[in-house]
N, C-alpha and C positions, 0 to 999 in steps of 0.2 A: 768973632767966629760964628759963621752961620750953622744953623742947625739943619741935618738931613732929616729927610722924612723917615718915619718908623713903619715898618710893615709888621704887624702882628699876626701871625698865623695861629687859628684856633680850630677846635672841633668840638669836643665832649668833655672839656675840662673847665667846668664853670667856677670853680673856686680859684684855679690858678688864673684864669682869665680876668676875673675881678682884681686879683692882687696885682696883676701886670698892668692893668689899666690904671689902677691908684699910684702903682709906682711911677709910671709914665708921666702923670700929671704932677706927682710929687717932684719929679725930677725936671719939671717945666719943659717937657716934649710938646711941641705945639702943632707939629704935621704929623698926624697919625691916621694910618690906614689899617683897618682890622678886617681881616678875612675870616669867614667861618664856611668851611666847606658844606655842601648840601648832605643830608642825611645819606647814610650808606645802609645802615641795618636798622630795623624797626626796633631792636633791642636797645639801641642808642637814642631813642626817640627822647624820652625825658631829659637826659643830660643834654642833648643836643638843644632842644627847646629853652632849657635854662640858660644855656651858654649864649643863645642868640638874644634872649631877653635881657641878660645883663649888659651885653654890647648896646642894644637899643636904648636903655635907660642912660648909659653913658653918653649917648649920641643926643639926647635930648638936653643934657646939662652942659655938654662940651662939643667943641667942633672936631669932630672925628668923620672920616670917610669910611663906609662899610662896604664890603664886598661880599655879598651873599648869593653864590649861584645857587639856582634852584636844584641841581642834580649834583650828586657827588662826582667830583672831579677825579678822586683818586690820589694818592701819593705820587704818582707818575706825573700828574698834571696841574694839582693845585698851586704849588709855588711858582711854576712858571706862568701860570695864568695871573696870579696875584702881582707878581713882578712887572708883568707887561702893562698892568693898569698903572702901578706907581710910575713906571718908566715913560708913561704917555705924558707925565706932568713935570717929572725930575729927572736928572741926569746921575743921581746917585741915591742909595738907600741903605738903612740899617734894617736888618731882619732879625726878628726875634719869634721863636716858636713858644707855645704855651706851656712848655716845660722848662723854659729857661728864664733863670731870675738874675737880672742884671745888676751891677753896682752903678752908682751914679757917674763914676769915673769911666765906665765903659762908653757912655755916649760921647764924651770929651775925647777919649782917646781914638774912637772911630772917626770922628769929624776932623781932627787934627791931620790923622793920616789920609783920609779921603782927598783932602785938599792938597796935602804934601805930594801924593802920588797920582794926582789926577791924570797926569799925562804920561805916566810910565807903565806901558803896557806889559812890562814884566811882572807887575803885580797883579794878582787875580782877585784878592780879597784881603779882609782884615778881620781876624777872629778875636774873640773876647776871652777864651779859655786858655788855661794854662794847666798842663798835665805834669809838670815837672817839680813845681815846688813841695807838694805834699810828699814827694819822694826824696826832697833835699838834694836833687840833682844840682850840680855845681857846673853852671856855664862858664864859658871861657873869658867872658868880660861882663861889664855892668850896664851894656846897653838897655834902654827900656823895652826893647822887643828885638825878635830876630826872624830870619827867614826860613821858610821850610817848603819841602815839596808836597807835604801832607795838607790836606784840605779838611777843615772842621767847621760844622755849621750850627755849632751850639752859641748862638748870637755871633752874627757877623755882618760884614758891610762890604759893598762892592759898587761898581760903576755901571751905567747903562751899556757904554760900549763893550765892556769886558763881558757881559752877560749876551746881550743881543747879538753881537759879532761872532760868538763862538758857540754858544750853548746848543747841543744837539741831544735831544731826549732819547733818540734810538741809538746812540753811539755807532753810527753806520760805519766809522773807520776801524772799529775794534778788530774784525777778521785781519785786516791788513797788518795793523798793529802787532797782533798775536803772532801771525805767520812770519813777519819779518823780524821779530824779537826786540822791538824798540823800548818795551818796559825795562829790559836789561840795562840799556843805556841811560835811561831816566832814573832808575831806582837804585841801582848798583848794590842791592841787597838781596840775598836769595830768599830770606823770609817774606820780605815785602813783595817781591815779584810773584810767588807762589800765592800769597794772600790776595793781591789784586787781580791776578789772572782769573782767580776762581770767582771773585765778585764781579769782573766784568763779563765773563762767561755767562753768569746767572743772569744778569741784567740784560745782556744781548738776547738771550733765549726767552725773556719774558717770564723767568722763575720768580724775580724779584721785580717789584713795581714802585719804584722810587724815583725821585728827581735827583738825589744828591750824588749817586755813583756817576751819572753822566757829567755832572760839574767836576768832580775829581778827576775823571777820565780827560775831559777836555784841557783841564788845567796840566795834567802829566804830559800830553802829547804836545802841547805849545810851550813846554818848559816854563810854566808860570810859577810864580812863588806866592806863598800864603804868609802874612804877618801874624805872628803869635806874641802876646804881651809877655813881659817878665813877671806879671802879678796875674793871678787868676781873677777875672772880672765877671765871669758868668757860674752859676751854680745850676747844674741839671737835675731836676727833681722829678724826672719822668718815670721813675720805675714804679709804675702804677697800673699796668696791665693794658694802658691805651696806646703805648708806644708801638711803632711798627717794627723797630729793631731793639734788640736788647743790647745794652752797652756793658763793657767791663765794669763790675760792681763797685771797684775802687775809684771809678770816675764819677759816681753818681753823688751828689750832695757835697761837692768839694766846697771847702770854705772860700767866700768871697774875700779878696784882699784890696788894699788901697793902693792905687797908682799914683806915682809921684809926678808931678809937673813941675816945671818944664820937663818934656822929655828929652832924654839922652839919646839922640838918634844914632844908628850905626854909621860909620864912615865909608862902609861898602855894602853892596847888595850881593851877598853870596849865601847861598844855602847852608845852613848849619847841619852837616851832614852827622855829626856826633850826637845831636839832639834827635835827628830823624831815625837814626839806628835805635836810640834808647826807646823812643815812643813805638817804633816797629816791635820791639821785644816786649814792651809792657802792653801793648793793645791793638795795634795795626798789624796782626799776624794771627795765624791759627795756633791756639794753644797746643801744647804737647799732649799726646794721648793721655798720659797719667792725669793732667788737669782735667781734660775733657771728661774722663771717667769719674773723676773726683767730683766735678760740679753736677753731673747727672745723678750721682750717688746723693748728694745734698738735697737736689731738688725733689728727688722721689721720697726720701726719708724725713725732709723737713720742710715740706711744702705747706703753706698756710692754709688753715682750715677755710 
């Protein structure tokens, strides 16, 4: 089994960056690209310099390729820029951000499925996280993974043609998709439709400045599926003030599980709507007013000193 290149996205998390680089070499990953965005704010200068110094030390001892833009590219442009560089040399990639800690089996899982579905354009990507098991959600079968309309970027993998042939950072088609109500057909869930309409409105208007909503959008409108594992292979430790988006607290620091091999592949490629509806209720939707007020109350009265 060939190993896909790893793209590690970093900015101002020196400890996480060092931890991840050590893990990548421990797990015998030998094609590593490390991106570190240019400095955005002078207040980040110390952490930014420390992070780059750690990466340069690893480069001296090991074969890694570094991507150090002189200017800050922003969340809108940094990953598209870095993936373009990787896809100059390779037809697939595994992507990790500096707040996502992988298990060893994450890489084998991704590589096996990158090869299996390399010619199947119905599949947009492979994810490493599982938001079900800590809730003891019972899936309908024992397959090693399932297909979903939802897209998650907490440790993921994709192919050059799925990205280059479709990605549009401006989501130019959103006004028409919204006007003709195509999300209703794709999602078939009122909470999900409301949530993603708001997200795409904000992104199209430039209120939010990220790369991942356009990726989710393009997967929706092309009716493409994401693969999720039946075990959690990624732990997100990004609740540290450096993240652009806040995640549902219950999804932070999830325990990493062991994937069993050989994989038990699904016999058919169908979206698991039962799971998608559950995940929509759990996190891919706007919380009810009571919970929003409760969370604001907690933040105000129990904020960290």
